[in-house]
N, CA, C and O atoms as a GROMACS GRO file, in nm:
protein
  388
    1UNK      N    1  18.540  13.593  16.158
    1UNK     CA    2  18.512  13.681  16.263
    1UNK      C    3  18.625  13.602  16.317
    1UNK      O    4  18.649  13.487  16.280
    2UNK      N    5  18.695  13.667  16.407
    2UNK     CA    6  18.854  13.631  16.498
    2UNK      C    7  18.800  13.533  16.550
    2UNK      O    8  18.700  13.464  16.534
    3UNK      N    9  18.935  13.544  16.652
    3UNK     CA   10  18.884  13.407  16.731
    3UNK      C   11  18.845  13.424  16.855
    3UNK      O   12  18.909  13.398  16.957
    4UNK      N   13  18.695  13.486  16.843
    4UNK     CA   14  18.601  13.511  16.955
    4UNK      C   15  18.525  13.482  17.050
    4UNK      O   16  18.417  13.535  17.024
    5UNK      N   17  18.519  13.420  17.159
    5UNK     CA   18  18.453  13.312  17.175
    5UNK      C   19  18.365  13.361  17.362
    5UNK      O   20  18.414  13.347  17.474
    6UNK      N   21  18.225  13.420  17.323
    6UNK     CA   22  18.157  13.463  17.405
    6UNK      C   23  18.118  13.329  17.516
    6UNK      O   24  18.096  13.210  17.496
    7UNK      N   25  18.123  13.438  17.676
    7UNK     CA   26  18.098  13.354  17.841
    7UNK      C   27  18.027  13.270  17.823
    7UNK      O   28  18.004  13.237  17.707
    8UNK      N   29  17.957  13.195  17.944
    8UNK     CA   30  17.882  13.076  18.003
    8UNK      C   31  17.768  13.108  17.913
    8UNK      O   32  17.754  13.016  17.833
    9UNK      N   33  17.679  13.205  17.894
    9UNK     CA   34  17.530  13.118  17.825
    9UNK      C   35  17.540  13.256  17.702
    9UNK      O   36  17.451  13.256  17.617
   10UNK      N   37  17.627  13.346  17.696
   10UNK     CA   38  17.643  13.468  17.636
   10UNK      C   39  17.606  13.411  17.425
   10UNK      O   40  17.652  13.301  17.397
   11UNK      N   41  17.559  13.460  17.350
   11UNK     CA   42  17.538  13.426  17.190
   11UNK      C   43  17.588  13.509  17.165
   11UNK      O   44  17.591  13.610  17.236
   12UNK      N   45  17.661  13.493  17.027
   12UNK     CA   46  17.637  13.637  16.972
   12UNK      C   47  17.602  13.594  16.820
   12UNK      O   48  17.662  13.509  16.754
   13UNK      N   49  17.493  13.669  16.780
   13UNK     CA   50  17.448  13.668  16.600
   13UNK      C   51  17.449  13.761  16.541
   13UNK      O   52  17.484  13.863  16.598
   14UNK      N   53  17.414  13.765  16.414
   14UNK     CA   54  17.493  13.834  16.332
   14UNK      C   55  17.325  13.910  16.230
   14UNK      O   56  17.277  13.844  16.138
   15UNK      N   57  17.258  14.065  16.278
   15UNK     CA   58  17.120  14.069  16.218
   15UNK      C   59  17.167  14.043  16.088
   15UNK      O   60  17.266  14.068  16.019
   16UNK      N   61  16.999  13.950  16.072
   16UNK     CA   62  16.973  13.921  15.905
   16UNK      C   63  16.888  14.003  15.859
   16UNK      O   64  16.770  14.013  15.894
   17UNK      N   65  16.961  14.083  15.757
   17UNK     CA   66  16.894  14.228  15.646
   17UNK      C   67  16.698  14.225  15.634
   17UNK      O   68  16.658  14.124  15.577
   18UNK      N   69  16.640  14.276  15.659
   18UNK     CA   70  16.501  14.343  15.664
   18UNK      C   71  16.480  14.364  15.546
   18UNK      O   72  16.580  14.378  15.477
   19UNK      N   73  16.361  14.373  15.486
   19UNK     CA   74  16.283  14.411  15.362
   19UNK      C   75  16.319  14.529  15.264
   19UNK      O   76  16.238  14.614  15.300
   20UNK      N   77  16.381  14.576  15.180
   20UNK     CA   78  16.392  14.669  15.128
   20UNK      C   79  16.310  14.745  15.097
   20UNK      O   80  16.336  14.865  15.111
   21UNK      N   81  16.149  14.697  15.029
   21UNK     CA   82  16.051  14.733  15.018
   21UNK      C   83  15.930  14.685  15.066
   21UNK      O   84  15.913  14.578  15.124
   22UNK      N   85  15.832  14.785  15.033
   22UNK     CA   86  15.673  14.742  15.119
   22UNK      C   87  15.597  14.637  15.043
   22UNK      O   88  15.666  14.604  14.947
   23UNK      N   89  15.514  14.589  15.044
   23UNK     CA   90  15.416  14.520  14.940
   23UNK      C   91  15.404  14.542  14.859
   23UNK      O   92  15.440  14.480  14.759
   24UNK      N   93  15.318  14.693  14.866
   24UNK     CA   94  15.312  14.749  14.704
   24UNK      C   95  15.428  14.797  14.645
   24UNK      O   96  15.406  14.884  14.561
   25UNK      N   97  15.529  14.772  14.659
   25UNK     CA   98  15.695  14.823  14.650
   25UNK      C   99  15.724  14.940  14.705
   25UNK      O  100  15.757  14.997  14.601
   26UNK      N  101  15.733  14.994  14.762
   26UNK     CA  102  15.789  15.132  14.802
   26UNK      C  103  15.898  15.135  14.843
   26UNK      O  104  15.901  15.067  14.946
   27UNK      N  105  16.021  15.188  14.815
   27UNK     CA  106  16.163  15.158  14.879
   27UNK      C  107  16.159  15.217  15.046
   27UNK      O  108  16.152  15.339  15.063
   28UNK      N  109  16.163  15.138  15.150
   28UNK     CA  110  16.260  15.190  15.276
   28UNK      C  111  16.375  15.261  15.244
   28UNK      O  112  16.467  15.213  15.179
   29UNK      N  113  16.372  15.398  15.298
   29UNK     CA  114  16.506  15.473  15.331
   29UNK      C  115  16.604  15.360  15.479
   29UNK      O  116  16.546  15.282  15.554
   30UNK      N  117  16.699  15.378  15.480
   30UNK     CA  118  16.700  15.323  15.604
   30UNK      C  119  16.717  15.372  15.685
   30UNK      O  120  16.763  15.300  15.774
   31UNK      N  121  16.699  15.516  15.724
   31UNK     CA  122  16.608  15.611  15.903
   31UNK      C  123  16.528  15.553  15.863
   31UNK      O  124  16.566  15.436  15.872
   32UNK      N  125  16.382  15.559  15.799
   32UNK     CA  126  16.269  15.438  15.834
   32UNK      C  127  16.265  15.301  15.822
   32UNK      O  128  16.154  15.256  15.791
   33UNK      N  129  16.357  15.219  15.838
   33UNK     CA  130  16.404  15.096  15.886
   33UNK      C  131  16.343  15.065  16.007
   33UNK      O  132  16.282  15.158  16.060
   34UNK      N  133  16.343  14.971  16.056
   34UNK     CA  134  16.316  14.899  16.196
   34UNK      C  135  16.454  14.793  16.125
   34UNK      O  136  16.494  14.754  16.015
   35UNK      N  137  16.492  14.780  16.290
   35UNK     CA  138  16.602  14.679  16.311
   35UNK      C  139  16.523  14.536  16.277
   35UNK      O  140  16.404  14.527  16.307
   36UNK      N  141  16.595  14.420  16.211
   36UNK     CA  142  16.500  14.339  16.209
   36UNK      C  143  16.546  14.242  16.297
   36UNK      O  144  16.665  14.213  16.291
   37UNK      N  145  16.455  14.168  16.402
   37UNK     CA  146  16.437  14.093  16.479
   37UNK      C  147  16.509  13.912  16.512
   37UNK      O  148  16.521  13.840  16.611
   38UNK      N  149  16.546  13.904  16.357
   38UNK     CA  150  16.574  13.768  16.299
   38UNK      C  151  16.719  13.791  16.284
   38UNK      O  152  16.767  13.896  16.242
   39UNK      N  153  16.804  13.658  16.331
   39UNK     CA  154  16.966  13.694  16.325
   39UNK      C  155  17.006  13.536  16.291
   39UNK      O  156  16.936  13.438  16.315
   40UNK      N  157  17.133  13.540  16.230
   40UNK     CA  158  17.242  13.352  16.221
   40UNK      C  159  17.339  13.399  16.379
   40UNK      O  160  17.401  13.500  16.414
   41UNK      N  161  17.305  13.259  16.444
   41UNK     CA  162  17.385  13.287  16.555
   41UNK      C  163  17.566  13.240  16.510
   41UNK      O  164  17.599  13.142  16.444
   42UNK      N  165  17.657  13.345  16.569
   42UNK     CA  166  17.807  13.304  16.495
   42UNK      C  167  17.857  13.229  16.611
   42UNK      O  168  17.916  13.124  16.588
   43UNK      N  169  17.843  13.265  16.720
   43UNK     CA  170  17.937  13.129  16.855
   43UNK      C  171  17.841  13.159  16.922
   43UNK      O  172  17.754  13.245  16.909
   44UNK      N  173  17.871  13.037  17.041
   44UNK     CA  174  17.806  13.005  17.160
   44UNK      C  175  17.919  13.032  17.245
   44UNK      O  176  18.034  13.052  17.207
   45UNK      N  177  17.880  13.031  17.356
   45UNK     CA  178  17.945  12.999  17.478
   45UNK      C  179  17.902  12.876  17.519
   45UNK      O  180  17.805  12.814  17.473
   46UNK      N  181  18.030  12.816  17.669
   46UNK     CA  182  17.990  12.702  17.691
   46UNK      C  183  17.868  12.652  17.739
   46UNK      O  184  17.820  12.542  17.710
   47UNK      N  185  17.821  12.738  17.815
   47UNK     CA  186  17.642  12.706  17.911
   47UNK      C  187  17.694  12.765  18.091
   47UNK      O  188  17.800  12.769  18.154
   48UNK      N  189  17.595  12.791  18.107
   48UNK     CA  190  17.560  12.837  18.286
   48UNK      C  191  17.579  12.757  18.307
   48UNK      O  192  17.578  12.657  18.236
   49UNK      N  193  17.614  12.774  18.449
   49UNK     CA  194  17.657  12.683  18.542
   49UNK      C  195  17.515  12.636  18.632
   49UNK      O  196  17.475  12.737  18.690
   50UNK      N  197  17.458  12.561  18.653
   50UNK     CA  198  17.319  12.502  18.749
   50UNK      C  199  17.335  12.518  18.884
   50UNK      O  200  17.454  12.517  18.915
   51UNK      N  201  17.289  12.526  18.939
   51UNK     CA  202  17.292  12.513  19.146
   51UNK      C  203  17.421  12.399  19.183
   51UNK      O  204  17.514  12.428  19.258
   52UNK      N  205  17.409  12.297  19.130
   52UNK     CA  206  17.539  12.188  19.147
   52UNK      C  207  17.663  12.209  19.106
   52UNK      O  208  17.745  12.117  19.104
   53UNK      N  209  17.693  12.340  19.065
   53UNK     CA  210  17.773  12.377  18.985
   53UNK      C  211  17.799  12.294  18.849
   53UNK      O  212  17.900  12.341  18.796
   54UNK      N  213  17.743  12.184  18.770
   54UNK     CA  214  17.774  12.179  18.704
   54UNK      C  215  17.707  12.264  18.550
   54UNK      O  216  17.614  12.345  18.557
   55UNK      N  217  17.781  12.222  18.402
   55UNK     CA  218  17.783  12.335  18.296
   55UNK      C  219  17.621  12.256  18.232
   55UNK      O  220  17.590  12.137  18.240
   56UNK      N  221  17.546  12.366  18.174
   56UNK     CA  222  17.466  12.332  18.141
   56UNK      C  223  17.429  12.357  17.967
   56UNK      O  224  17.365  12.452  17.922
   57UNK      N  225  17.475  12.270  17.906
   57UNK     CA  226  17.502  12.378  17.738
   57UNK      C  227  17.362  12.402  17.650
   57UNK      O  228  17.251  12.349  17.650
   58UNK      N  229  17.421  12.501  17.580
   58UNK     CA  230  17.296  12.565  17.509
   58UNK      C  231  17.207  12.523  17.442
   58UNK      O  232  17.264  12.443  17.367
   59UNK      N  233  17.125  12.522  17.423
   59UNK     CA  234  17.029  12.482  17.325
   59UNK      C  235  17.003  12.498  17.217
   59UNK      O  236  16.907  12.434  17.172
   60UNK      N  237  17.104  12.625  17.095
   60UNK     CA  238  17.151  12.691  17.023
   60UNK      C  239  17.235  12.674  16.970
   60UNK      O  240  17.310  12.714  17.058
   61UNK      N  241  17.337  12.631  16.849
   61UNK     CA  242  17.464  12.678  16.820
   61UNK      C  243  17.462  12.743  16.671
   61UNK      O  244  17.375  12.768  16.588
   62UNK      N  245  17.588  12.756  16.681
   62UNK     CA  246  17.649  12.840  16.525
   62UNK      C  247  17.609  12.785  16.452
   62UNK      O  248  17.637  12.665  16.445
   63UNK      N  249  17.509  12.855  16.348
   63UNK     CA  250  17.441  12.853  16.208
   63UNK      C  251  17.309  12.864  16.232
   63UNK      O  252  17.235  12.853  16.134
   64UNK      N  253  17.270  12.879  16.318
   64UNK     CA  254  17.065  12.868  16.363
   64UNK      C  255  16.989  12.996  16.280
   64UNK      O  256  17.058  13.063  16.204
   65UNK      N  257  16.879  13.021  16.294
   65UNK     CA  258  16.842  13.126  16.293
   65UNK      C  259  16.770  13.113  16.402
   65UNK      O  260  16.723  13.011  16.452
   66UNK      N  261  16.763  13.243  16.443
   66UNK     CA  262  16.676  13.281  16.587
   66UNK      C  263  16.613  13.441  16.568
   66UNK      O  264  16.651  13.542  16.509
   67UNK      N  265  16.463  13.395  16.673
   67UNK     CA  266  16.409  13.537  16.642
   67UNK      C  267  16.523  13.573  16.794
   67UNK      O  268  16.598  13.519  16.875
   68UNK      N  269  16.454  13.728  16.744
   68UNK     CA  270  16.513  13.768  16.927
   68UNK      C  271  16.418  13.915  16.976
   68UNK      O  272  16.324  13.969  16.918
   69UNK      N  273  16.495  13.954  17.121
   69UNK     CA  274  16.334  14.052  17.142
   69UNK      C  275  16.396  14.194  17.075
   69UNK      O  276  16.515  14.197  17.043
   70UNK      N  277  16.307  14.316  17.054
   70UNK     CA  278  16.354  14.438  16.986
   70UNK      C  279  16.447  14.498  17.015
   70UNK      O  280  16.513  14.573  16.942
   71UNK      N  281  16.472  14.462  17.167
   71UNK     CA  282  16.608  14.587  17.253
   71UNK      C  283  16.690  14.442  17.309
   71UNK      O  284  16.755  14.427  17.412
   72UNK      N  285  16.668  14.374  17.233
   72UNK     CA  286  16.785  14.220  17.300
   72UNK      C  287  16.924  14.251  17.292
   72UNK      O  288  16.951  14.287  17.177
   73UNK      N  289  17.013  14.252  17.360
   73UNK     CA  290  17.161  14.234  17.328
   73UNK      C  291  17.238  14.347  17.334
   73UNK      O  292  17.164  14.444  17.342
   74UNK      N  293  17.340  14.373  17.333
   74UNK     CA  294  17.425  14.503  17.306
   74UNK      C  295  17.519  14.491  17.163
   74UNK      O  296  17.585  14.392  17.131
   75UNK      N  297  17.509  14.598  17.098
   75UNK     CA  298  17.593  14.573  16.957
   75UNK      C  299  17.687  14.620  16.979
   75UNK      O  300  17.708  14.727  17.035
   76UNK      N  301  17.810  14.488  16.905
   76UNK     CA  302  17.919  14.600  16.951
   76UNK      C  303  18.006  14.558  16.784
   76UNK      O  304  17.934  14.504  16.699
   77UNK      N  305  18.148  14.583  16.749
   77UNK     CA  306  18.194  14.576  16.635
   77UNK      C  307  18.304  14.488  16.642
   77UNK      O  308  18.387  14.507  16.731
   78UNK      N  309  18.324  14.371  16.543
   78UNK     CA  310  18.427  14.290  16.584
   78UNK      C  311  18.500  14.245  16.450
   78UNK      O  312  18.440  14.150  16.399
   79UNK      N  313  18.602  14.282  16.384
   79UNK     CA  314  18.654  14.288  16.293
   79UNK      C  315  18.565  14.379  16.173
   79UNK      O  316  18.524  14.336  16.065
   80UNK      N  317  18.558  14.444  16.199
   80UNK     CA  318  18.441  14.575  16.120
   80UNK      C  319  18.277  14.552  16.110
   80UNK      O  320  18.199  14.631  16.057
   81UNK      N  321  18.236  14.395  16.186
   81UNK     CA  322  18.151  14.368  16.148
   81UNK      C  323  18.084  14.389  16.262
   81UNK      O  324  18.139  14.369  16.370
   82UNK      N  325  17.933  14.440  16.250
   82UNK     CA  326  17.859  14.462  16.341
   82UNK      C  327  17.737  14.378  16.370
   82UNK      O  328  17.640  14.358  16.297
   83UNK      N  329  17.774  14.313  16.549
   83UNK     CA  330  17.722  14.217  16.571
   83UNK      C  331  17.603  14.187  16.681
   83UNK      O  332  17.483  14.188  16.651
   84UNK      N  333  17.624  14.177  16.733
   84UNK     CA  334  17.538  14.130  16.900
   84UNK      C  335  17.538  14.058  16.994
   84UNK      O  336  17.439  13.985  16.988
   85UNK      N  337  17.585  14.042  17.061
   85UNK     CA  338  17.642  13.976  17.204
   85UNK      C  339  17.493  14.029  17.304
   85UNK      O  340  17.453  14.143  17.326
   86UNK      N  341  17.434  13.890  17.353
   86UNK     CA  342  17.304  13.833  17.418
   86UNK      C  343  17.287  13.739  17.491
   86UNK      O  344  17.306  13.637  17.424
   87UNK      N  345  17.259  13.712  17.602
   87UNK     CA  346  17.216  13.633  17.649
   87UNK      C  347  17.125  13.505  17.567
   87UNK      O  348  17.052  13.542  17.474
   88UNK      N  349  17.130  13.376  17.596
   88UNK     CA  350  17.073  13.254  17.551
   88UNK      C  351  16.934  13.313  17.587
   88UNK      O  352  16.853  13.316  17.495
   89UNK      N  353  16.884  13.369  17.735
   89UNK     CA  354  16.755  13.371  17.780
   89UNK      C  355  16.718  13.485  17.701
   89UNK      O  356  16.660  13.559  17.779
   90UNK      N  357  16.720  13.528  17.610
   90UNK     CA  358  16.699  13.683  17.513
   90UNK      C  359  16.656  13.639  17.372
   90UNK      O  360  16.595  13.714  17.296
   91UNK      N  361  16.702  13.482  17.334
   91UNK     CA  362  16.632  13.437  17.168
   91UNK      C  363  16.500  13.365  17.243
   91UNK      O  364  16.465  13.292  17.336
   92UNK      N  365  16.454  13.442  17.130
   92UNK     CA  366  16.259  13.367  17.213
   92UNK      C  367  16.190  13.226  17.102
   92UNK      O  368  16.090  13.155  17.097
   93UNK      N  369  16.323  13.247  17.023
   93UNK     CA  370  16.321  13.101  16.915
   93UNK      C  371  16.359  13.078  16.876
   93UNK      O  372  16.426  13.180  16.866
   94UNK      N  373  16.446  12.954  16.759
   94UNK     CA  374  16.500  12.917  16.654
   94UNK      C  375  16.422  12.884  16.512
   94UNK      O  376  16.375  12.770  16.511
   95UNK      N  377  16.408  12.934  16.434
   95UNK     CA  378  16.311  12.920  16.284
   95UNK      C  379  16.410  12.824  16.210
   95UNK      O  380  16.525  12.819  16.165
   96UNK      N  381  16.289  12.749  16.226
   96UNK     CA  382  16.312  12.611  16.153
   96UNK      C  383  16.338  12.598  16.021
   96UNK      O  384  16.236  12.632  15.961
   97UNK      N  385  16.417  12.567  15.949
   97UNK     CA  386  16.533  12.542  15.843
   97UNK      C  387  16.432  12.491  15.712
   97UNK      O  388  16.481  12.460  15.603
   0.00000   0.00000   0.00000
């Protein structure tokens, strides 16, 4: 990825690919698949400012696997790669390794 750095409490996430088949072995076509709600954090901003003007660091970091809401984020294309930019508050949680 280029030298793109999100601002404030924004996070750049790469969607992880969903299942290609059902449990019964039926292949799901791209048009019928739901977009995955799991991704990998690619980059994070410095953090949001609190009421005192201090920067509060984010809880997520690059490399974390996260779950996010179905309609979260804004889809963007950076260096030909489709990514999501969202606020940290749109992230539901970190998936343990």
